[in-house]
N, C-alpha and C positions, 0 to 999 in steps of 0.2 A: 074502699074504691081502688086505691093503689094496688092492693093485692089482686083484685080482679083483673086489672089492666096487665099486671105482670104475668099472671097465669095465661091470659089471652095471648100476650106477645110470645110467651114461651111455646104455646100450642102452635101458633102460626109458624114460628121458626122451625119447630120439629116437623111440621107438615111439609114445609119447603125442602128440608133436608131429605126426608124419606120419600117424597113424591116420585123421584125417578125409579124407585125400587118397587112400586106398586104395579097394578095391572096397567098395561099400555092402552091408550084410547084406540078403539076400533079393532082390538084383538079379539078374535072369536074365542068362545069358551070350548074347552075340550072335555067337558063333563066333570067326572069325579077326579080328574087329574089335578093335583095341587102343584102350582108353579110358584116358587119363591125366588123373586128377582134379587140377585146379589150384587151385580155390578153393571154399570152402563157408562161408557166413556168414549169420547171421540178418539179416533186413531190419527196417526201422522199422515195417513193417506187421505186426501181430501174426499169428503162424501162418504166416508166409512166410519162405522162405530163397532165396538165390541160390547156384547151383552152376555152376561153369564147368569144362568138360571139353574136352580135345583128343581128337578121335576120328579114328583112322587106318584107312582102308579099303584093303586090298591090291587089285590089279586083279581085276575081275570079282566081287568079294564083294558080297553082298546082305544088308542088315540086315533081319531079319524084321519083319513088321508089328507095331507097338507104339505105345504112347501114354505121355504124361507127366502128372503131376498138377499141371499149370501150363503156362505158355507156354515155348516153346523159341525162342531167337533163334540162327540159324545164320549164321556167316561162313565162307565157303569159303577156306581157306588155299592149297590146291593141288589140282590135278587137276580131274576132272569127276564130279559126283554127280547122279544122277537121283532126285528126290523124288516119291513117289506118295502124296499126301494124300487121304483119303476125301473125296469130293464135289468134287474138283478134277482138272483135266487134269494129267498128269505134267509136271514142269519140270526142266530140266537146268541146274545151276549150275556156273559156272567160277570160278577163283580171283578173289577180290574181290567176288563176288556175295553177297547176303544174302537171308534168308528168315525169316519169322515163322510158326511152327507154333502154332496156337491151342490152348488148354487142352483136354486130353483127346482131341485129334484123332488117330485112328489113321493111321499113315504107315509107309512102307517106304522104304529108301534103297539105291541100288545104285551102285557105282563103274562108270561106263560109259566111263572113259578107259583109256589103255594103261599108266599108271603108278600109283603110290600117290596116293590122294586123302586130304585131311585137312580137317577142319572144326573151328572153335572153336564149341562149343555152350554157350550160356548159358541156364540154366533158372531161371525164377522160379516156384517150386513150393511146395506145401503142406509145411510142416515135418514131418519124421518119416515121410512116406509113401515107399514105394519109388520110386526115380527113374524106373523104367520098368516097364510092364506089357505083356506080349506081347498082341497084338491077337487078336480073336476072328474 
C-alpha cells in the first residue's frame, strides 16, 4: 500500500512540475504542427510573461493565419519557412535566420522546403491571455 501511495505522490508532483509546458487551455490547434513548450516565466514587467516553444512543421504544412498577444521572436532551427505577415511581402527564412513579428500582427507560416522545418519561437506576451488567436 505504501508503494502505491509513493508512486501516486510522485506522479502528482511530476504532473505539477510539467503542467506549464503542456498545451495551454483554450489554445487552438494548428493541425499537424507539433509545439513543444520549453519555458514559461513571468517577467519583471508587470502583466507580461515570456514563453518559449519549439515548433516543428512537416513538409508542405501551412499554419493558419493567427496572431499573438505580444511580440514573437523567431529563430529558424532547420528547413525553410515562408512567413506571410499582414502588410508585408512574404519572406522565406532558412536555418539561422531570425524574424520579429510585432504584437497582434496576423501572420501565416508554411513549410516550403522538402524536409521538416523547425523554429524556436519566443513570445513576450500579456500574462493569462491565450498564446494564439486564429486570424480573421
